[in-house]
Structures are given as structure tokens and as C-alpha cells.
Backbone as JSON Lines, residues from 0, in Angstrom:
{"i":0,"aa":"M","n":[56.64,62.35,145.38],"ca":[56.6,63.67,145.97],"c":[58.0,64.04,146.45]}
{"i":1,"aa":"L","n":[58.4,65.25,146.21],"ca":[59.72,65.7,146.62],"c":[59.64,66.4,147.96]}
{"i":2,"aa":"A","n":[60.48,66.0,148.89],"ca":[60.5,66.64,150.21],"c":[61.28,67.94,150.13]}
{"i":3,"aa":"N","n":[60.72,69.0,150.7],"ca":[61.38,70.3,150.8],"c":[61.76,70.9,149.45]}
{"i":4,"aa":"K","n":[61.12,70.51,148.38],"ca":[61.39,71.1,147.07],"c":[60.09,71.58,146.48]}
{"i":5,"aa":"Q","n":[60.17,72.75,145.87],"ca":[59.01,73.29,145.2],"c":[59.02,72.84,143.74]}
{"i":6,"aa":"I","n":[57.88,72.37,143.24],"ca":[57.81,71.94,141.85],"c":[57.65,73.18,140.98]}
{"i":7,"aa":"K","n":[58.51,73.3,139.98],"ca":[58.47,74.42,139.05],"c":[57.53,74.05,137.91]}
{"i":8,"aa":"K","n":[56.78,75.04,137.43],"ca":[55.87,74.81,136.32],"c":[56.36,75.6,135.13]}
{"i":9,"aa":"M","n":[56.25,74.97,133.95],"ca":[56.76,75.56,132.73],"c":[55.74,75.37,131.62]}
{"i":10,"aa":"V","n":[55.58,76.38,130.78],"ca":[54.74,76.3,129.59],"c":[55.69,76.4,128.41]}
{"i":11,"aa":"A","n":[55.6,75.45,127.47],"ca":[56.52,75.44,126.34],"c":[55.88,74.79,125.13]}
{"i":12,"aa":"S","n":[56.37,75.15,123.94],"ca":[55.93,74.46,122.73],"c":[56.99,73.48,122.27]}
{"i":13,"aa":"Y","n":[58.24,73.7,122.7],"ca":[59.35,72.83,122.33],"c":[60.37,72.91,123.45]}
{"i":14,"aa":"V","n":[60.87,71.78,123.89],"ca":[61.81,71.8,125.02],"c":[63.24,71.51,124.61]}
{"i":15,"aa":"G","n":[63.48,71.1,123.39],"ca":[64.85,70.92,122.91],"c":[65.56,69.75,123.56]}
{"i":16,"aa":"E","n":[66.88,69.83,123.56],"ca":[67.72,68.75,124.07],"c":[68.55,69.26,125.24]}
{"i":17,"aa":"N","n":[67.89,69.81,126.24],"ca":[68.55,70.41,127.39],"c":[68.65,69.36,128.51]}
{"i":18,"aa":"K","n":[69.87,69.0,128.88],"ca":[70.08,67.96,129.9],"c":[69.52,68.36,131.26]}
{"i":19,"aa":"T","n":[69.67,69.64,131.64],"ca":[69.15,70.1,132.93],"c":[67.64,69.97,132.95]}
{"i":20,"aa":"F","n":[66.97,70.4,131.87],"ca":[65.53,70.26,131.77],"c":[65.14,68.79,131.91]}
{"i":21,"aa":"E","n":[65.82,67.93,131.18],"ca":[65.52,66.5,131.2],"c":[65.62,65.93,132.62]}
{"i":22,"aa":"Q","n":[66.68,66.27,133.34],"ca":[66.86,65.78,134.71],"c":[65.75,66.28,135.62]}
{"i":23,"aa":"Q","n":[65.41,67.57,135.52],"ca":[64.38,68.14,136.37],"c":[63.01,67.53,136.06]}
{"i":24,"aa":"F","n":[62.72,67.3,134.79],"ca":[61.44,66.73,134.41],"c":[61.32,65.29,134.9]}
{"i":25,"aa":"L","n":[62.36,64.49,134.66],"ca":[62.31,63.08,135.04],"c":[62.31,62.89,136.55]}
{"i":26,"aa":"S","n":[62.9,63.82,137.3],"ca":[62.92,63.71,138.75],"c":[61.64,64.23,139.39]}
{"i":27,"aa":"G","n":[60.79,64.88,138.61],"ca":[59.55,65.42,139.14],"c":[59.68,66.84,139.67]}
{"i":28,"aa":"E","n":[60.84,67.47,139.51],"ca":[61.04,68.85,139.96],"c":[60.34,69.84,139.06]}
{"i":29,"aa":"L","n":[60.07,69.43,137.82],"ca":[59.54,70.34,136.82],"c":[58.28,69.75,136.21]}
{"i":30,"aa":"E","n":[57.24,70.55,136.19],"ca":[55.99,70.16,135.54],"c":[55.89,70.97,134.25]}
{"i":31,"aa":"V","n":[55.55,70.31,133.15],"ca":[55.55,70.98,131.85],"c":[54.16,70.91,131.23]}
{"i":32,"aa":"E","n":[53.69,72.07,130.75],"ca":[52.47,72.12,129.95],"c":[52.91,72.37,128.52]}
{"i":33,"aa":"L","n":[52.76,71.37,127.67],"ca":[53.11,71.53,126.26],"c":[51.93,72.17,125.53]}
{"i":34,"aa":"V","n":[52.25,73.19,124.74],"ca":[51.24,74.0,124.07],"c":[51.66,74.15,122.6]}
{"i":35,"aa":"P","n":[50.73,74.02,121.66],"ca":[51.08,74.27,120.26],"c":[51.7,75.66,120.11]}
{"i":36,"aa":"Q","n":[52.68,75.78,119.23],"ca":[53.44,77.02,119.12],"c":[52.57,78.25,118.84]}
{"i":37,"aa":"G","n":[51.62,78.12,117.94],"ca":[50.73,79.25,117.65],"c":[49.87,79.64,118.84]}
{"i":38,"aa":"T","n":[49.43,78.65,119.59],"ca":[48.63,78.92,120.79],"c":[49.48,79.61,121.85]}
{"i":39,"aa":"L","n":[50.72,79.17,121.99],"ca":[51.63,79.83,122.95],"c":[51.83,81.29,122.57]}
{"i":40,"aa":"A","n":[52.06,81.55,121.29],"ca":[52.23,82.93,120.83],"c":[50.99,83.76,121.13]}
{"i":41,"aa":"E","n":[49.81,83.19,120.87],"ca":[48.57,83.92,121.12],"c":[48.32,84.12,122.61]}
{"i":42,"aa":"R","n":[48.71,83.16,123.45],"ca":[48.56,83.32,124.9],"c":[49.43,84.47,125.4]}
{"i":43,"aa":"L","n":[50.65,84.57,124.87],"ca":[51.52,85.7,125.24],"c":[50.94,87.02,124.74]}
{"i":44,"aa":"R","n":[50.49,87.03,123.48],"ca":[49.91,88.25,122.91],"c":[48.69,88.69,123.71]}
{"i":45,"aa":"A","n":[47.83,87.74,124.04],"ca":[46.63,88.06,124.81],"c":[47.01,88.62,126.18]}
{"i":46,"aa":"G","n":[47.94,87.97,126.86],"ca":[48.37,88.46,128.17],"c":[48.91,89.87,128.09]}
{"i":47,"aa":"G","n":[49.72,90.14,127.07],"ca":[50.29,91.47,126.9],"c":[49.25,92.51,126.55]}
{"i":48,"aa":"A","n":[48.15,92.1,125.93],"ca":[47.08,93.02,125.54],"c":[46.0,93.13,126.61]}
{"i":49,"aa":"G","n":[46.17,92.42,127.73],"ca":[45.18,92.49,128.81],"c":[43.96,91.62,128.58]}
{"i":50,"aa":"I","n":[44.07,90.65,127.68],"ca":[42.95,89.74,127.4],"c":[43.14,88.5,128.26]}
{"i":51,"aa":"P","n":[42.23,88.21,129.19],"ca":[42.46,87.11,130.13],"c":[42.35,85.72,129.52]}
{"i":52,"aa":"A","n":[41.54,85.54,128.47],"ca":[41.36,84.21,127.89],"c":[40.73,84.35,126.5]}
{"i":53,"aa":"F","n":[40.84,83.27,125.73],"ca":[40.28,83.23,124.38],"c":[40.02,81.77,124.03]}
{"i":54,"aa":"Y","n":[39.26,81.56,122.96],"ca":[38.97,80.21,122.48],"c":[39.75,79.95,121.19]}
{"i":55,"aa":"T","n":[40.24,78.7,121.05],"ca":[40.93,78.29,119.83],"c":[40.54,76.85,119.5]}
{"i":56,"aa":"A","n":[40.53,76.54,118.22],"ca":[40.23,75.16,117.79],"c":[41.48,74.29,117.83]}
{"i":57,"aa":"T","n":[42.64,74.89,117.94],"ca":[43.9,74.13,117.95],"c":[43.96,73.24,119.19]}
{"i":58,"aa":"G","n":[44.2,71.97,118.97],"ca":[44.33,71.02,120.08],"c":[43.08,70.24,120.4]}
{"i":59,"aa":"V","n":[41.95,70.59,119.81],"ca":[40.71,69.85,120.07],"c":[40.89,68.4,119.63]}
{"i":60,"aa":"G","n":[40.49,67.47,120.47],"ca":[40.59,66.06,120.15],"c":[41.96,65.45,120.4]}
{"i":61,"aa":"T","n":[42.86,66.2,121.05],"ca":[44.21,65.69,121.36],"c":[44.41,65.7,122.88]}
{"i":62,"aa":"L","n":[45.56,65.21,123.31],"ca":[45.9,65.23,124.73],"c":[45.93,66.64,125.29]}
{"i":63,"aa":"I","n":[46.24,67.61,124.46],"ca":[46.29,69.01,124.89],"c":[44.94,69.48,125.41]}
{"i":64,"aa":"A","n":[43.85,68.9,124.9],"ca":[42.5,69.32,125.27],"c":[42.05,68.79,126.63]}
{"i":65,"aa":"E","n":[42.76,67.81,127.17],"ca":[42.35,67.21,128.45],"c":[42.35,68.24,129.57]}
{"i":66,"aa":"G","n":[41.22,68.3,130.29],"ca":[41.11,69.19,131.44],"c":[40.79,70.63,131.09]}
{"i":67,"aa":"K","n":[40.62,70.93,129.82],"ca":[40.32,72.31,129.42],"c":[38.84,72.44,129.1]}
{"i":68,"aa":"E","n":[38.33,73.65,129.3],"ca":[36.94,73.93,128.97],"c":[36.75,73.88,127.46]}
{"i":69,"aa":"H","n":[35.7,73.17,127.03],"ca":[35.34,73.08,125.62],"c":[34.07,73.88,125.4]}
{"i":70,"aa":"R","n":[33.98,74.53,124.25],"ca":[32.76,75.28,123.92],"c":[32.55,75.22,122.42]}
{"i":71,"aa":"E","n":[31.29,75.17,122.04],"ca":[30.97,75.07,120.62],"c":[30.49,76.43,120.11]}
{"i":72,"aa":"F","n":[31.05,76.84,118.97],"ca":[30.62,78.04,118.27],"c":[30.36,77.67,116.82]}
{"i":73,"aa":"N","n":[29.18,77.96,116.33],"ca":[28.81,77.68,114.94],"c":[29.13,76.24,114.53]}
{"i":74,"aa":"G","n":[28.87,75.29,115.43],"ca":[29.04,73.88,115.12],"c":[30.47,73.37,115.23]}
{"i":75,"aa":"R","n":[31.39,74.19,115.69],"ca":[32.79,73.78,115.82],"c":[33.22,73.89,117.29]}
{"i":76,"aa":"T","n":[34.01,72.92,117.74],"ca":[34.46,72.9,119.13],"c":[35.76,73.68,119.29]}
{"i":77,"aa":"Y","n":[35.82,74.42,120.39],"ca":[36.99,75.24,120.71],"c":[37.42,74.98,122.16]}
{"i":78,"aa":"L","n":[38.68,75.26,122.45],"ca":[39.22,75.14,123.8],"c":[39.45,76.52,124.38]}
{"i":79,"aa":"L","n":[39.22,76.66,125.66],"ca":[39.51,77.91,126.34],"c":[40.99,77.91,126.73]}
{"i":80,"aa":"E","n":[41.7,78.94,126.32],"ca":[43.11,79.12,126.66],"c":[43.24,80.44,127.42]}
{"i":81,"aa":"H","n":[44.13,80.47,128.39],"ca":[44.32,81.66,129.21],"c":[45.55,82.44,128.76]}
{"i":82,"aa":"G","n":[45.43,83.76,128.77],"ca":[46.56,84.61,128.45],"c":[47.68,84.42,129.47]}
{"i":83,"aa":"I","n":[48.9,84.65,129.04],"ca":[50.06,84.5,129.92],"c":[50.63,85.88,130.24]}
{"i":84,"aa":"V","n":[50.77,86.15,131.53],"ca":[51.46,87.34,131.99],"c":[52.51,86.86,132.98]}
{"i":85,"aa":"G","n":[53.76,87.17,132.7],"ca":[54.85,86.73,133.57],"c":[55.3,87.85,134.49]}
{"i":86,"aa":"D","n":[55.8,87.47,135.65],"ca":[56.38,88.48,136.54],"c":[57.55,89.16,135.84]}
{"i":87,"aa":"F","n":[58.33,88.38,135.11],"ca":[59.48,88.9,134.37],"c":[59.45,88.34,132.95]}
{"i":88,"aa":"A","n":[59.9,89.15,132.02],"ca":[60.13,88.7,130.65],"c":[61.58,89.03,130.33]}
{"i":89,"aa":"L","n":[62.31,88.05,129.85],"ca":[63.7,88.23,129.44],"c":[63.75,88.08,127.94]}
{"i":90,"aa":"V","n":[64.14,89.14,127.25],"ca":[64.18,89.09,125.79],"c":[65.57,89.51,125.32]}
{"i":91,"aa":"K","n":[65.9,89.09,124.09],"ca":[67.19,89.43,123.51],"c":[66.94,90.19,122.22]}
{"i":92,"aa":"A","n":[67.49,91.4,122.16],"ca":[67.33,92.26,121.0],"c":[68.66,92.4,120.27]}
{"i":93,"aa":"W","n":[68.58,92.77,119.02],"ca":[69.77,93.08,118.25],"c":[70.25,94.49,118.62]}
{"i":94,"aa":"K","n":[69.3,95.45,118.57],"ca":[69.62,96.84,118.93],"c":[68.59,97.36,119.91]}
{"i":95,"aa":"A","n":[69.02,98.29,120.76],"ca":[68.12,98.94,121.69],"c":[68.62,100.35,121.92]}
{"i":96,"aa":"D","n":[67.72,101.2,122.38],"ca":[68.17,102.51,122.84],"c":[67.92,102.57,124.35]}
{"i":97,"aa":"P","n":[68.44,103.57,125.03],"ca":[68.29,103.64,126.49],"c":[66.84,103.74,126.97]}
{"i":98,"aa":"L","n":[65.91,104.1,126.08],"ca":[64.5,104.18,126.44],"c":[63.81,102.81,126.37]}
{"i":99,"aa":"G","n":[64.52,101.79,125.88],"ca":[63.95,100.45,125.8],"c":[63.31,100.11,124.48]}
{"i":100,"aa":"N","n":[63.41,100.98,123.48],"ca":[62.92,100.64,122.14],"c":[63.83,99.55,121.58]}
{"i":101,"aa":"L","n":[63.22,98.49,121.04],"ca":[63.98,97.31,120.64],"c":[63.79,96.95,119.17]}
{"i":102,"aa":"V","n":[64.88,96.48,118.58],"ca":[64.87,95.94,117.22],"c":[65.45,94.53,117.3]}
{"i":103,"aa":"Y","n":[64.74,93.57,116.7],"ca":[65.18,92.18,116.69],"c":[65.65,91.81,115.29]}
{"i":104,"aa":"R","n":[66.4,90.73,115.19],"ca":[66.84,90.22,113.89],"c":[66.21,88.86,113.64]}
{"i":105,"aa":"K","n":[65.8,88.67,112.42],"ca":[65.36,87.37,111.91],"c":[64.32,86.7,112.82]}
{"i":106,"aa":"T","n":[64.55,85.44,113.21],"ca":[63.54,84.7,113.97],"c":[63.35,85.22,115.39]}
{"i":107,"aa":"A","n":[64.24,86.08,115.86],"ca":[64.04,86.68,117.18],"c":[62.78,87.53,117.2]}
{"i":108,"aa":"R","n":[62.25,87.87,116.02],"ca":[61.01,88.64,115.94],"c":[59.78,87.8,116.21]}
{"i":109,"aa":"N","n":[59.93,86.47,116.24],"ca":[58.76,85.6,116.41],"c":[58.13,85.73,117.8]}
{"i":110,"aa":"F","n":[58.9,85.51,118.84],"ca":[58.35,85.47,120.2],"c":[58.78,86.63,121.08]}
{"i":111,"aa":"N","n":[59.94,87.24,120.81],"ca":[60.43,88.29,121.69],"c":[59.46,89.47,121.85]}
{"i":112,"aa":"P","n":[58.86,90.0,120.77],"ca":[57.92,91.11,120.98],"c":[56.72,90.72,121.86]}
{"i":113,"aa":"L","n":[56.24,89.5,121.67],"ca":[55.09,89.03,122.46],"c":[55.49,88.84,123.92]}
{"i":114,"aa":"A","n":[56.66,88.23,124.14],"ca":[57.14,88.01,125.52],"c":[57.37,89.35,126.21]}
{"i":115,"aa":"A","n":[57.93,90.32,125.5],"ca":[58.2,91.63,126.09],"c":[56.9,92.28,126.56]}
{"i":116,"aa":"M","n":[55.85,92.16,125.77],"ca":[54.56,92.74,126.13],"c":[53.92,92.03,127.32]}
{"i":117,"aa":"A","n":[54.19,90.73,127.45],"ca":[53.51,89.92,128.47],"c":[54.21,89.94,129.82]}
{"i":118,"aa":"G","n":[55.32,90.64,129.96],"ca":[56.03,90.68,131.23],"c":[55.62,91.87,132.07]}
{"i":119,"aa":"K","n":[55.42,91.67,133.36],"ca":[55.18,92.81,134.26],"c":[56.44,93.67,134.32]}
{"i":120,"aa":"I","n":[57.58,93.01,134.33],"ca":[58.87,93.68,134.25],"c":[59.63,93.01,133.11]}
{"i":121,"aa":"T","n":[59.99,93.79,132.1],"ca":[60.7,93.25,130.95],"c":[62.14,93.74,130.96]}
{"i":122,"aa":"I","n":[63.05,92.79,130.86],"ca":[64.48,93.07,130.81],"c":[64.96,92.64,129.44]}
{"i":123,"aa":"A","n":[65.57,93.58,128.72],"ca":[66.06,93.3,127.37],"c":[67.59,93.31,127.38]}
{"i":124,"aa":"E","n":[68.16,92.25,126.83],"ca":[69.6,92.19,126.59],"c":[69.79,92.54,125.12]}
{"i":125,"aa":"A","n":[70.65,93.51,124.84],"ca":[70.86,93.94,123.46],"c":[72.31,93.77,123.06]}
{"i":126,"aa":"E","n":[72.52,93.35,121.81],"ca":[73.88,93.24,121.29],"c":[74.5,94.62,121.12]}
{"i":127,"aa":"E","n":[73.66,95.6,120.78],"ca":[74.15,96.95,120.56],"c":[73.16,97.94,121.16]}
{"i":128,"aa":"I","n":[73.67,98.92,121.92],"ca":[72.83,99.98,122.45],"c":[73.22,101.27,121.74]}
{"i":129,"aa":"V","n":[72.23,101.9,121.12],"ca":[72.48,103.12,120.34],"c":[71.88,104.32,121.07]}
{"i":130,"aa":"D","n":[72.25,105.5,120.67],"ca":[71.73,106.71,121.29],"c":[70.25,106.9,120.96]}
{"i":131,"aa":"I","n":[69.56,107.65,121.81],"ca":[68.16,107.97,121.58],"c":[68.05,108.72,120.24]}
{"i":132,"aa":"G","n":[67.1,108.29,119.42],"ca":[66.88,108.9,118.12],"c":[67.57,108.21,116.97]}
{"i":133,"aa":"E","n":[68.48,107.28,117.26],"ca":[69.18,106.57,116.18],"c":[68.35,105.47,115.54]}
{"i":134,"aa":"L","n":[67.38,104.94,116.25],"ca":[66.53,103.89,115.68],"c":[65.42,104.53,114.87]}
{"i":135,"aa":"D","n":[65.24,104.05,113.64],"ca":[64.15,104.51,112.81],"c":[62.84,104.03,113.45]}
{"i":136,"aa":"P","n":[61.91,104.95,113.74],"ca":[60.65,104.54,114.39],"c":[59.9,103.43,113.65]}
{"i":137,"aa":"D","n":[60.04,103.37,112.32],"ca":[59.36,102.34,111.53],"c":[60.02,100.97,111.67]}
{"i":138,"aa":"E","n":[61.21,100.91,112.26],"ca":[61.92,99.64,112.41],"c":[61.87,99.09,113.83]}
{"i":139,"aa":"I","n":[61.24,99.82,114.75],"ca":[61.16,99.37,116.15],"c":[60.11,98.28,116.26]}
{"i":140,"aa":"H","n":[60.5,97.13,116.81],"ca":[59.58,96.0,116.96],"c":[58.9,95.99,118.32]}
{"i":141,"aa":"T","n":[59.58,96.46,119.36],"ca":[58.97,96.58,120.68],"c":[59.21,98.01,121.17]}
{"i":142,"aa":"P","n":[58.14,98.77,121.4],"ca":[58.32,100.12,121.93],"c":[58.77,100.09,123.39]}
{"i":143,"aa":"G","n":[59.51,101.11,123.76],"ca":[60.07,101.19,125.11],"c":[59.06,101.18,126.23]}
{"i":144,"aa":"I","n":[57.79,101.43,125.97],"ca":[56.76,101.42,127.01],"c":[56.66,100.04,127.68]}
{"i":145,"aa":"Y","n":[57.08,98.99,126.97],"ca":[57.0,97.63,127.51],"c":[58.28,97.19,128.21]}
{"i":146,"aa":"V","n":[59.33,97.98,128.17],"ca":[60.65,97.55,128.65],"c":[61.08,98.4,129.84]}
{"i":147,"aa":"Q","n":[61.43,97.73,130.94],"ca":[61.86,98.45,132.14],"c":[63.38,98.51,132.29]}
{"i":148,"aa":"R","n":[64.09,97.57,131.72],"ca":[65.56,97.54,131.86],"c":[66.19,97.1,130.54]}
{"i":149,"aa":"V","n":[67.32,97.73,130.21],"ca":[68.1,97.35,129.03],"c":[69.52,97.11,129.5]}
{"i":150,"aa":"I","n":[70.07,95.95,129.13],"ca":[71.47,95.67,129.45],"c":[72.22,95.35,128.16]}
{"i":151,"aa":"H","n":[73.49,95.68,128.16],"ca":[74.33,95.42,126.99],"c":[74.97,94.05,127.15]}
{"i":152,"aa":"G","n":[74.64,93.14,126.27],"ca":[75.22,91.8,126.3],"c":[76.53,91.78,125.54]}
{"i":153,"aa":"L","n":[77.42,90.94,125.97],"ca":[78.73,90.84,125.35],"c":[79.07,89.38,125.04]}
{"i":154,"aa":"H","n":[79.99,89.18,124.14],"ca":[80.58,87.86,123.87],"c":[79.53,86.81,123.5]}
{"i":155,"aa":"Y","n":[78.8,87.06,122.44],"ca":[77.79,86.12,122.01],"c":[78.4,84.95,121.26]}
{"i":156,"aa":"E","n":[78.01,83.76,121.65],"ca":[78.39,82.55,120.93],"c":[77.13,82.07,120.24]}
{"i":157,"aa":"K","n":[77.13,82.05,118.94],"ca":[75.94,81.66,118.18],"c":[76.09,80.21,117.75]}
{"i":158,"aa":"R","n":[75.5,79.33,118.56],"ca":[75.6,77.9,118.31],"c":[74.33,77.39,117.65]}
{"i":159,"aa":"I","n":[74.44,76.22,117.07],"ca":[73.27,75.52,116.57],"c":[73.12,74.26,117.41]}
{"i":160,"aa":"E","n":[71.9,73.76,117.52],"ca":[71.67,72.6,118.38],"c":[72.37,71.35,117.89]}
{"i":161,"aa":"R","n":[72.18,71.01,116.64],"ca":[72.76,69.79,116.11],"c":[73.11,70.02,114.65]}
{"i":162,"aa":"R","n":[74.34,69.82,114.33],"ca":[74.76,70.01,112.95],"c":[74.58,68.69,112.19]}
{"i":163,"aa":"T","n":[73.92,68.78,111.06],"ca":[73.79,67.6,110.18],"c":[74.36,67.97,108.83]}
{"i":164,"aa":"V","n":[75.14,67.08,108.27],"ca":[75.8,67.34,107.0],"c":[75.52,66.19,106.06]}
{"i":165,"aa":"L","n":[75.12,66.52,104.84],"ca":[74.91,65.49,103.84],"c":[76.25,65.1,103.24]}
{"i":166,"aa":"K","n":[76.45,63.81,103.02],"ca":[77.67,63.36,102.35],"c":[77.56,63.65,100.87]}
{"i":167,"aa":"A","n":[78.67,64.09,100.29],"ca":[78.68,64.43,98.86],"c":[78.52,63.22,97.99]}
């Protein structure tokens, strides 16, 4: 037990190779709930859509199922998962307009739209901010109704976690 420290709780599908995370987890400062990636995406989507909980077969019979409600539908077992709504959602967009309409690039489209919807207050950092009307409505991935703040990010360093190279 840590004296005078509050334990932080985190939900993640992958934690990477972050030294700060590792130190906090090993010291007991951080509690982690590991969730399959698809389930995490659906929990965010559900939270953003106002759905408090749903059932999924993913994780049945694994450590992930421990302590969760199980229910059978049509002869198959499912786990109850709760939607996620965060006080804040921090997302990174490629382009944004001042109204908060967002466009993402490549894999940023996987979780950012869901996270933006699931935040009570969503703050978007954009590489480029364009004038109202410059974004094609058919290309907007997150409508401005979900975004409360847009900031212009600068000086992006696009790193990769670990470079591996095959010898010729």
C-alpha cells in the first residue's frame, strides 16, 4: 500500500515499452485493466453512443473474464463489458477546422474517432487548422459536435518504437 499516493487506474489493450509506465506499474502506483483491442474500441464506441454496457464473447475462458458477469445467449457464453466515458479525451488529427471537425490520417482513424466521441470534453491537437468550409464534408471523420477545443500542434517528431532491419 502506498502512503499518501492515489493509485491511478488505466484501461489499455497494449502498453508498449514505456519506462514511466513500467515504474508506476511495478511500484503499485498504477493499476491496469488489459482489454482486447476490439473490446476496447467497442467500449469507447458504446460510451460515446450513450450505451452503458454490452455483451461480448471475446475473452470468455481467459484471465480477462475473471470477476466479470457471464451470461448465456443461444448456448454461447458472453461477458458483460461497460462503455467508457472519459472526463477528457485527447485526440490527434491531421486537419481540423475551428468548429472542431476533424480529419485523421491512416491508423489514427482506428481509435481517435471513438475516443473523441467518448470524452465529456474532447481536445483535438491538429497538424493543420484550415478555414471553415475547407474540409470536404464527406472526408470528416469526427464532426465538431464532439470536440470542445482545437489546438494547433507544432514540431512533430514521427518516431517508431523499435527499428528492425533484415541483413542483406
